[in-house]
N, C-alpha and C positions, 0 to 999 in steps of 0.2 A: 806474783805480781801482776797484773795489767797494764799494759799502756793504754794511757789515755787516749781517747780518739778526738782526733782534730774536725771538727765541725765545721763545712763551709755554710753562714750561717743564710737563710734565702733572701733575705731582702739585701745584702751585700753584694752576694751573686746577682740577682737582679739588677744592681746597679751598675756592674760592673757589663752586664749586657747591653746595658741602657745607652752608654758611654760611648760602647764599639759603635751602635748601632747608628749613635749620633754622628759623629764620624762616618761610618759608612755613605749617611746621608748628603753630609758634606759634600765628602768627595766628589760625592755624584751629581750634586746642582755646580759644582765648577765644573763639569762637562758642559762642552754645549752643548751636544743632543739632550742634557734633561734638565735644560738651566732655567726655562719657560715652565715644564711641567707643573700643574697641582700636585702641593702636598702628598694625596692619598694617592695617586700615581705615581710620584719616585717610591713612596714606600711599598709599593707594589711590584713595583721596579726589582727592591734591597732585598726581598722576600726571593727573588731568583739569585743574589750571589753570594761569591764568596770570594774572600782575599788569597792571596798566593805573593809568598816573597821571594824571591830569584837572589842568587849569589851573581857577581859578575863573572861574565862567561859565559853563564846557564842558560842554556837552551829552552823555551819556551815554544815551544813547538818546531816542526821541522815539514818540510814541503811532503804533503802526502799525508800527514796527517791527518785524521779525521777532528772535524771541526767538533770544540766543545761547545764554541762561544765566541765573544768579542770582549775587549780588554781595555780599561783606564786605566790610566798611570796617573797611581798615588806620591810615589817617589822614586828618582831613579830617570834611566834612560833603556829604553829598546831600538835596538837596530833591526829593521823587516830588510829583507834581502833575500835576491837566487842567486843561484850559481849559475856561471856561465860555462859554456862546453869548453873553453880551456880553463877552465877552474877556479876561474875569478869569480869573487862576491861582489856581483851588482847593487850595490843600497838603493833601495827604494823608498826608503825615508829613516829619519830615526826620529824616533817618538818620546814627550816628554811631558811631564802633566801639565795640564790635566788631560791632552789630547786622549782620543780612542782609537784603534786602531782594529782592525779582522771584521768590522760589520759584514761586510758581502758574506759572510759566510753563513748568515742568517740567511739569506735568502736565493744564494746562489751558485755556493759549493759546500757540498760534503765534506771535502778534506781543504787543508791550506792550502795555497797557493804558493807559497814563498815558505822564507824560515824568518825565526826572532830569535837573536839572543840579547841579555842582558848585558851595558855596556858595563854598568855599574851597582851597586848591589840595589835593588829594585823593588818595592811592591805594588803590587795593582790588583784591581777586582776585576774578578771574572766575572763574566754578565751569561751566564748559562743557556747554552739555544736554545733548548728545548720549552723553559719554563720563560724566555722572553718570549717565543713566536706564540703561547698559549695568551700572554698577557697581549701582545699585539693585535689578535684574533679577538680581542675580547675590547680592544683600544685602540679602534680607528686613527684620531689623532696620533698615537705614538709613528703609526704608519707614516706619517707626512714627516715626522720628525726627524728618522730613519731616512726617509727619501732624502732630506735636505743634508744630513751628515753625511751620507754618501755622496751626494753630488759635488759641496766643498773637498770632500780625497777626489773625488774625478780629477775634477779641476786644478789642485793643485799638481797630481800627477801628469797630467795635460802639462801645464808650465813646465813641472820640470824635464818632462820630454821635449819639450823647445827649447829649453835652456840646453840640454845637452847636445842637441843634435844639431843645429847651425854654429856653433862655436867650436871654439879651438879650446883649448887646456886651460890656455894660460888666460882666455879669457872669460872661464867657469869659474877660476880662483881670484881673480879680480872681481868679478861680480860677486862669490860670496862674502868676500872679505869687506870688502865696503856695506854692504848688508851687516854686516857683523858689527861695523865702529861705528863708536859712539859719535853722538853726533856734534862735534867739532865743528863742523863747518869747513875742513881743510886746513882749516890756517895751524897747524901743529903735528906733530907726532898722535899717531893715537893705539891704542894699546887692544887688544883682540885675543883675551884670552880662549882658546882652543878647549870645547868641552867634549870632544871626542880624539880620540885619536887620532896620529896622520893616517895609518891606515885607513880608519874610518872614511876622514877626508873624503882622502881619495876615493874610494870606493863611491862618496854621495855625488863627484864632481865626475863620476866617469870615468877614471883614470885606474895607475898602478901608480904603488908605494912609490916606485923607484922614478916616476915618470913626476910626482907631486917633490921629490927631495931636490930634484934637478931645479926643476921650475924653481924651488923656492931659493937653491942656492944662484939663480942664473939673476932673480929681481932683487937678494941681499947684493949681490955685484952690483947692478945698477945703483945703489942705492936707496931703490925704491921700499923695500923691508930692511928689518931687522927679525931673526927671528931664532928664538935660542928657548930650545926645547918645546911647552905648551902656548910662547908667548913668542906673540906677531904683531910687531911695532912696522904701524903706515907710516914712514919716514917725509913719503910724497904722494898726498892722495889727490896729483894732479898727474902726476904719473904711473898712477895706478888706476885714475879711470881713463889714461889712452889707453891702457895694455886692455882693461873693457871695453874701449870701444870698436877697435881695430886689430888686437889684440899683437901682445909682445913680440914673436916673429916675425910680425908686419909692420913694426913702426917703424 
């Protein structure tokens, strides 16, 4: 007796493909690089894209890997970092939806100049290098979009470097916490839920996990913060702003 074959109806399969394509186009549209592109140009971009899923802790690329393209986050978070000569991870940036990253590989790098790892379960769009470069050659307006986005990323990195360069670690932590704090006007405690681990946060502000732990302990002892797991409660906004302005060690 022959087993009955399961046949996928063409119309149903096409419907699934149509839904996936619509979701891909919607994700591309959310990205600042493509937000104002005409529909036909966005469709052309989508042709050269694929989807990828990463588990928490999974590596997307390593420094020196051949560049396959750039990436747009749909869900999750990715940390881009370099490893210092003494073995520390220096975090360049943590990216979240709908941000894009690694665009410079299209024009200036044959290999990735840093490492990227998923901080949580992540889904992203891969915009493949060769296909996108061909599209740019045919569509000069897209080049202008790319230049704008890459300029924004450069400006962000310059700001991060300036923030790290002339400020003590306690100032940098205070600045980071105040930026994340809900708008309470400083009239009462506010809670900052750390979206990343303390190790990743330490890398973002240019220090070690041990130094960050000691700083949290000192600010807690001073009654400025209360830290429980990944929940940081700012108890005294005025005191934290004073740390930002002058450095907790110099107050």
